[in-house]
N, C-alpha and C positions, 0 to 999 in steps of 0.2 A: 661326177657320179655316174655309175653304170646302171644297167638294167638290174632290177631285183628279181625278175621272173625269167627263168630260162626260156629260150625260143620254143614256142609250142610245137613246131614241126619236129625238132630234135627230141623233145619229151614224148611226142607221139610215137616216133620210131623206137625209142627205148621201151615204151610200154608194150608195143607190138612184139618186140624181141623177148620181153619177159613172158609172153604167152606161148613161146616156142614149144615147151614141153607139152602143153595142152594140144597145140596144133598137130604135133607129131602123133598123138594118140587118136586123132580123128580119122575117119575113113577118107578115101580119096575124094569122094563127092562132097563130104562135109568140109574138107580142107579147102576145096575150090570155093565153096560158099563163104567160108571164113575170109579168104583172100578178097572176095568181092566186097564184103562188109568193111574190111580194113581199107580197101581202095576208096570206099565211100567216106571213111574218116579222113583219108588223105585229101580227097577232093574238096572236103568242107573245112580244111584246116584254117583257111583265112577267117571264116566265120567263127570257128571254135576259138581261135586265138583272141578274137575280140571279146569273148566272154570273160577273159582274164581270170579264169578259175585255176587255183593252185592244184586241184585234183584233176588229173588229166582224163580219168575215166568218164566223168560226167559229160564233157563235150563229145567224147567218142560215142557214147550211147545216144546222144541227141542226133549226131550225124547219121547214125545207123537208123534211127527212127524215122528221119525225114527221107531216107533213101527209098 
């Protein structure tokens, strides 16, 4: 039997890609801040994956909040 939940890191990168139209509409300064927040999500991906949440956005928000 294989894993039933996709790897968190892959799902995180897919979620960040889905935000691309939003990011393109931001000013340069806000875009830089957005990237810093997404880096916080990436840096906390191990802790987020331990949450075993099928909704990827919730652990992303928690990673940003503790940043």
